[in-house]
C-alpha positions as CSV (number, residue, x, y, z in Angstrom):
1,M,-19.9,9.8,-20.7
2,R,-23.0,10.9,-18.9
3,D,-23.3,13.3,-16.3
4,L,-23.2,11.8,-12.8
5,N,-26.9,12.9,-12.0
6,E,-28.1,10.7,-15.0
7,I,-26.2,7.7,-13.5
8,L,-27.3,8.6,-10.0
9,A,-30.9,8.3,-11.7
10,I,-29.9,4.8,-12.8
11,S,-28.8,3.8,-9.3
12,A,-31.9,5.3,-7.7
13,D,-34.2,3.4,-10.0
14,R,-32.4,0.1,-9.2
15,K,-32.1,1.0,-5.4
16,G,-35.6,2.4,-4.8
17,G,-34.4,5.9,-4.2
18,E,-31.2,7.9,-3.4
19,A,-31.5,7.2,0.3
20,P,-30.7,3.5,0.2
21,I,-27.4,4.1,-2.1
22,F,-26.0,6.3,0.8
23,A,-27.5,4.7,3.9
24,D,-24.4,2.9,4.8
25,L,-21.7,5.3,3.7
26,E,-19.1,6.3,6.4
27,P,-17.5,9.8,5.8
28,S,-14.0,9.9,5.3
29,L,-11.6,11.4,7.5
30,S,-10.1,15.0,7.0
31,P,-6.7,15.7,6.1
32,E,-6.0,16.8,9.6
33,E,-7.1,13.6,11.1
34,I,-5.4,11.6,8.6
35,A,-2.2,13.4,9.3
36,Q,-2.3,12.3,13.1
37,V,-2.9,8.5,12.5
38,P,0.2,7.0,13.9
39,D,2.6,4.9,11.7
40,D,2.0,1.5,13.7
41,R,-2.0,1.8,12.5
42,W,-0.8,2.2,9.0
43,L,1.3,-0.8,9.0
44,A,-1.4,-2.9,10.8
45,E,-4.1,-1.9,8.2
46,M,-1.7,-2.7,5.4
47,T,-1.3,-6.0,7.0
48,R,-4.7,-6.7,7.3
49,S,-5.5,-5.7,3.7
50,V,-2.7,-7.9,2.3
51,F,-3.6,-10.9,4.4
52,Q,-7.4,-10.6,3.7
53,A,-6.6,-10.4,-0.3
54,G,-7.6,-13.6,-1.9
55,F,-8.3,-15.1,1.7
56,N,-11.3,-15.5,3.7
57,W,-11.5,-12.1,5.5
58,K,-13.4,-13.3,8.2
59,V,-10.6,-15.8,9.2
60,V,-8.1,-12.8,9.3
61,E,-10.6,-11.0,11.5
62,R,-11.1,-13.7,14.0
63,M,-7.2,-14.1,14.1
64,W,-6.5,-10.2,14.5
65,P,-5.7,-10.1,18.0
66,G,-2.9,-12.9,17.4
67,F,-1.4,-10.7,14.5
68,E,-1.3,-7.8,17.0
69,E,0.7,-9.8,19.4
70,A,2.8,-11.8,16.9
71,F,4.0,-8.2,15.3
72,H,4.4,-6.7,18.7
73,G,1.5,-3.9,18.1
74,F,3.2,-3.5,14.6
75,D,6.1,-1.3,15.9
76,V,7.8,-0.1,12.7
77,D,11.0,-0.2,13.7
78,R,11.0,-3.4,15.1
79,C,9.1,-4.9,11.9
80,A,11.5,-3.3,9.5
81,F,14.4,-5.1,11.0
82,M,12.8,-8.5,11.3
83,N,15.5,-10.7,11.6
84,E,15.6,-14.4,10.0
85,D,15.0,-16.1,13.5
86,W,11.9,-14.0,14.2
87,F,10.7,-14.7,10.6
88,D,11.1,-18.4,10.8
89,E,9.2,-18.2,14.1
90,L,6.3,-16.4,12.4
91,C,5.9,-18.8,9.9
92,R,5.3,-21.5,12.7
93,N,2.9,-19.3,14.6
94,T,-0.5,-20.7,14.6
95,A,-1.9,-17.4,16.0
96,I,-1.7,-16.0,12.7
97,V,-2.2,-16.9,9.0
98,R,1.2,-18.7,8.1
99,Y,1.8,-17.3,4.7
100,P,5.6,-16.6,4.3
101,Q,5.3,-14.2,1.4
102,K,2.9,-12.0,3.2
103,I,4.8,-12.3,6.4
104,R,7.9,-11.0,4.4
105,A,5.5,-8.1,3.2
106,V,5.1,-6.8,6.7
107,Q,8.8,-5.9,6.9
108,Q,8.9,-4.5,3.5
109,N,5.8,-2.5,4.1
110,A,7.4,-1.3,7.5
111,I,10.6,-0.3,5.8
112,F,8.3,1.7,3.0
113,I,6.6,3.4,6.0
114,K,9.8,4.4,7.4
115,E,11.2,5.8,4.4
116,Q,7.9,8.1,4.0
117,T,8.2,9.0,7.5
118,A,11.7,10.2,7.0
119,A,10.6,12.4,4.1
120,H,7.3,13.7,5.5
121,G,7.5,13.7,9.0
122,G,5.0,10.5,9.2
123,F,3.2,8.3,6.8
124,G,0.0,9.9,7.6
125,K,1.2,13.2,7.0
126,M,2.4,12.1,3.5
127,V,-1.0,10.6,2.9
128,A,-2.9,13.8,4.0
129,A,-1.0,16.0,1.8
130,W,-1.4,14.0,-1.2
131,P,-3.6,16.0,-4.0
132,G,-7.1,14.8,-3.6
133,D,-7.5,14.8,-7.7
134,D,-4.6,12.2,-7.8
135,F,-5.8,9.2,-6.0
136,A,-4.5,7.1,-8.7
137,G,-1.1,8.6,-8.1
138,L,-1.2,7.6,-4.5
139,L,-2.3,4.0,-5.6
140,A,0.5,4.0,-8.1
141,L,3.0,4.8,-4.9
142,L,1.4,2.0,-3.0
143,K,2.2,-0.3,-5.7
144,K,5.6,0.6,-6.7
145,D,7.0,1.2,-3.1
146,G,4.9,-0.9,-1.1
147,S,4.7,-4.7,-1.0
148,R,1.4,-6.3,-2.2
149,L,-0.3,-3.2,-2.4
150,G,-1.4,-3.1,-6.0
151,G,-4.9,-3.3,-7.4
152,T,-8.0,-3.2,-5.0
153,T,-5.7,-4.3,-1.9
154,G,-4.2,-0.8,-2.0
155,Q,-7.8,0.8,-2.6
156,Y,-9.2,-1.2,0.3
157,F,-6.6,-0.5,2.4
158,L,-7.0,3.4,1.9
159,R,-10.6,3.0,2.3
160,L,-10.2,1.4,5.6
161,M,-7.8,4.3,6.5
162,G,-10.5,6.9,6.0
163,V,-9.0,8.2,2.9
164,D,-11.4,9.6,0.2
165,G,-11.0,7.7,-3.0
166,Y,-12.7,5.1,-5.1
167,L,-12.8,1.0,-5.5
168,L,-12.5,-0.1,-8.8
169,S,-14.9,-3.2,-8.1
170,R,-16.4,-5.1,-10.8
171,D,-19.2,-3.0,-10.6
172,V,-17.6,0.3,-11.1
173,T,-15.3,-1.0,-13.7
174,A,-18.5,-2.2,-15.7
175,R,-19.9,1.4,-15.5
176,L,-16.6,3.1,-16.5
177,I,-16.6,0.6,-19.5
178,A,-20.3,1.5,-20.2
179,E,-19.6,5.3,-20.1
180,G,-16.6,4.7,-22.5
181,V,-13.8,5.8,-20.0
182,I,-11.9,2.5,-20.5
183,D,-12.4,-0.5,-22.5
184,K,-11.4,-3.2,-20.0
185,P,-10.3,-3.4,-16.4
186,P,-7.7,-0.9,-15.8
187,T,-4.2,-2.1,-15.3
188,S,-2.0,0.4,-17.3
189,R,-0.8,3.8,-16.3
190,S,-3.0,5.6,-19.1
191,A,-6.0,3.5,-18.2
192,M,-5.5,4.7,-14.5
193,M,-5.2,8.4,-15.6
194,A,-8.5,8.2,-17.8
195,V,-10.3,6.6,-14.7
196,Q,-9.0,9.7,-12.7
197,A,-10.0,12.2,-15.1
198,A,-13.4,10.7,-15.4
199,M,-13.8,10.5,-11.6
200,N,-12.6,14.1,-11.1
201,T,-15.0,15.3,-13.6
202,W,-17.9,13.7,-12.0
203,A,-16.8,15.0,-8.6
204,E,-16.7,18.6,-10.0
205,Q,-19.8,18.3,-11.7
206,S,-21.9,17.2,-8.4
207,G,-19.7,18.3,-5.6
208,R,-19.4,14.7,-4.2
209,S,-16.5,13.1,-2.8
210,L,-14.6,10.2,-4.9
211,K,-16.1,7.8,-2.6
212,E,-19.7,9.0,-3.5
213,V,-19.0,8.9,-7.0
214,S,-17.7,5.3,-6.7
215,L,-20.8,4.2,-4.7
216,I,-23.0,5.8,-7.3
217,L,-21.1,3.9,-10.2
218,A,-21.3,0.9,-8.2
219,T,-24.9,0.6,-7.7
220,S,-25.7,1.6,-11.3
221,C,-24.7,-2.0,-12.1
222,G,-24.4,-4.2,-9.3
């Protein structure tokens, strides 16, 4: 596994310098800022990420005002106690994408958020307190206790919420394989732990965030 600066040199050579690599990088939120994000916004972005997965994300963006209205501003209590009449109504609502399994996921994720809020005083507080060197563990929690939040869906969701972390895109995965960290796209717990260890090493070597490390890996291949 090469030093991150060596991989950065590959990226800079491909992109015409370091500046283009980081040109569009948005800084992550601080733990204090993450802790203040209200639960309804966590549910909203979970929903956006779930509906965009495997679908034309521009369609979801165009219809988003309809989602906000249909789910009553993503009121967590109201969504958690969705009854069958409301569920059936949502499945017929042309203002949103009518995908029953994903509509049901809104209710299931509202329950997930309520559980974490009961334990930590807010979903944002739970995320803010999560150790930064165990991003894989946070992803595992989303996959286990959330609904349809596994794989890159959970990763994109956390990125949208300003959480520092990595995206295991095709290009990032290709670099991880090239560096001998994994031998195929990571799906097992042991593979994800190997990814996390490598990411932590590169972050410690360079003083860069996980988001920056992820971007360097991606641009070295894609």
